Structure formats: structure tokens, C-alpha cells
N, C-alpha and C positions, 0 to 999 in steps of 0.2 A: 504494499500499499505508499502510495508515497504524500508525504507529508507536505497540506497545503500552509502557507504562512499567508495572511492577509493583510494586509496595513489598508488605513482611509487617508488620504489624504485631505485638506480641501483648500479649496480655491477661495484671496475674495480678489476681486476685482470694483473701480470707481470710478468705470466711466466705459460708455459705450466701448471706443478705441481699445481700452485693458480687455471687455470680454471678447472681443474680435479675437485676437491676440489671442488670450488663450481659445478657443476653437479650434482655432487655426491647428490650434501643439496635437488637440487635440484627437483630429481630422474622425478618423474609421473607429476610434476606437470604444463608442458607441457598441455598433453591428457586428464588432469582431467575436469568432464563434471561442477560441479560444488564447491564451498568449494574453500581453497586455493587451488589459482591458478598461473601460468603463463602466460600470452596474450596476451607479445610484449618481443622483442626483439630487440636492436641494438648495429650495433657495426659499426667498424671506425668511431664511431663522428656523427653518423644520427642524435642523436639528436637535439647534439650541429647545423651541421646542416641545418634542418630545422629552427633553432632556428632562422639566422642568412638569411636566409628567406626573416621571415617573420620579422625582424626588418627592413630587406632590403624594404619594400612592409611599413611602415611605414616612414623610409625617406625618399622617391623619389617619388616626384610626378612626375614628367616628365617621360617620356615613354620610351626615347633612355636612360636616368643616371637608371631607376629603371629595363631597360636589364642587361647594365650593369655590373650593381652591383651583378644582378644574376649570371649572370655568373660570377660573380669573383670569389661567396660563390659556385655555381659545380665546377667553375676546383681546386679550395683551397684544393691542397691533404692534409695537415693538419690542417682542420678548429679551435687544437687550435691554431694556430697563429696564425690564420683571427681576423685583428683590424680595422676597420671603418676608423679611424685615418690612419695606411697603406695605405688601398687601396685610401684615396679620395689625400694621397702626392704620390700616381704615375701617376694624373690625371695632 
């Protein structure tokens, strides 16, 4: 059996020109069946949002508190600005 090592690399870009440059580097990697290939794209900080959802599940045992926390994470437009301290201060 061949052991497969996988790592995740996340790129950030600030301008449409930088996005174009990144996409040029990626080339046909999203459609390759094997070898070096792209297996996921994430936009709008969804990776961060999923992490916050997992954190909420670890932080809150009470069903209602968990529901409210999950809703707050889902509703947050800019998850970069989300903190548990700010969330808990709203109560």
C-alpha cells in the first residue's frame, strides 16, 4: 500500500491581476485525474467559517446556546472579524 501525504496550501490575493496570475499557475490542475492536482477551492473565508462552527460545537453543550452560536457564525458577513469574546459580550 502506498501511503499518501496530503498538505493544504491556501493562497490569498488582493487584486484581480493577482487572481489571474494564480489561475495561470494552476492551469489544468483542477481537472487532472492524478499527479499534482487541485482538489478544493474556497472563497469568502469559508474555511474559517467551518473552523468556527467546529469551535462552537466544542464550546457549547447546551442545545439552545449551540444553535445561537452556530447561527451567529452563519450570519457573520466578515468571519475575519468574528471573535468568541465579541459574540459572548452581545448576550
